[in-house]
C-alpha positions as CSV (number, residue, x, y, z in Angstrom):
1,M,-122.6,-99.3,-28.7
2,N,-121.5,-99.4,-32.4
3,K,-121.2,-95.9,-33.8
4,E,-120.8,-95.4,-37.5
5,R,-118.5,-92.8,-39.1
6,Y,-119.8,-89.3,-38.9
7,T,-118.9,-85.7,-39.8
8,E,-118.8,-82.9,-37.3
9,E,-119.0,-79.4,-38.7
10,Y,-117.8,-76.3,-36.9
11,E,-118.6,-72.6,-37.4
12,E,-115.0,-71.8,-38.3
13,G,-115.5,-73.8,-41.5
14,S,-113.6,-76.9,-40.5
15,D,-115.1,-80.3,-40.7
16,L,-114.0,-83.4,-38.8
17,L,-114.6,-86.9,-40.0
18,W,-114.8,-89.3,-37.0
19,P,-114.1,-93.0,-37.5
20,S,-116.6,-95.7,-36.7
21,D,-116.0,-97.8,-33.6
22,K,-114.8,-100.7,-35.8
23,E,-112.2,-98.5,-37.6
24,D,-111.1,-97.0,-34.3
25,K,-110.5,-100.4,-32.8
26,I,-108.5,-101.6,-35.8
27,T,-106.4,-98.4,-35.8
28,R,-105.7,-98.7,-32.1
29,Q,-104.7,-102.3,-32.5
30,F,-102.4,-101.4,-35.5
31,Y,-100.5,-98.8,-33.5
32,K,-100.3,-101.2,-30.4
33,D,-98.8,-103.9,-32.6
34,L,-96.5,-101.4,-34.3
35,S,-95.3,-100.3,-30.9
36,H,-94.6,-103.9,-29.7
37,L,-92.8,-104.7,-33.0
38,S,-90.6,-101.6,-32.6
39,K,-89.6,-102.6,-29.1
40,K,-88.7,-106.1,-30.3
41,I,-86.6,-104.7,-33.1
42,N,-84.7,-102.3,-30.8
43,Y,-84.1,-105.1,-28.3
44,S,-82.7,-107.5,-31.0
45,K,-80.4,-104.7,-32.4
46,K,-79.1,-104.1,-28.9
47,K,-78.6,-107.8,-28.3
48,K,-76.7,-108.2,-31.6
49,L,-74.5,-105.2,-30.8
50,N,-73.7,-106.7,-27.4
51,L,-72.7,-110.0,-29.1
52,F,-70.5,-108.0,-31.6
53,E,-68.9,-106.1,-28.7
54,Q,-68.1,-109.5,-27.0
55,V,-66.5,-110.8,-30.1
56,V,-64.3,-107.7,-30.5
57,R,-63.3,-108.0,-26.8
58,L,-62.3,-111.6,-27.3
59,L,-60.2,-110.7,-30.3
60,K,-58.5,-107.9,-28.5
61,G,-57.8,-110.3,-25.5
62,K,-59.8,-108.3,-23.0
63,G,-62.7,-110.9,-22.7
């Protein structure tokens, strides 16, 4: 089923514009990719910090 973009009107005066199936799929994929990228960035920052901590420990003689 391939729905096109459509508008839904409510009695209160608000109108909602719903995305088409294609736009919805692209948006969901974008946020999924963004989430994975964010996890990778956080992991690499943590890994670099651990390396920095190890270097500091070696310099202090506690390694």
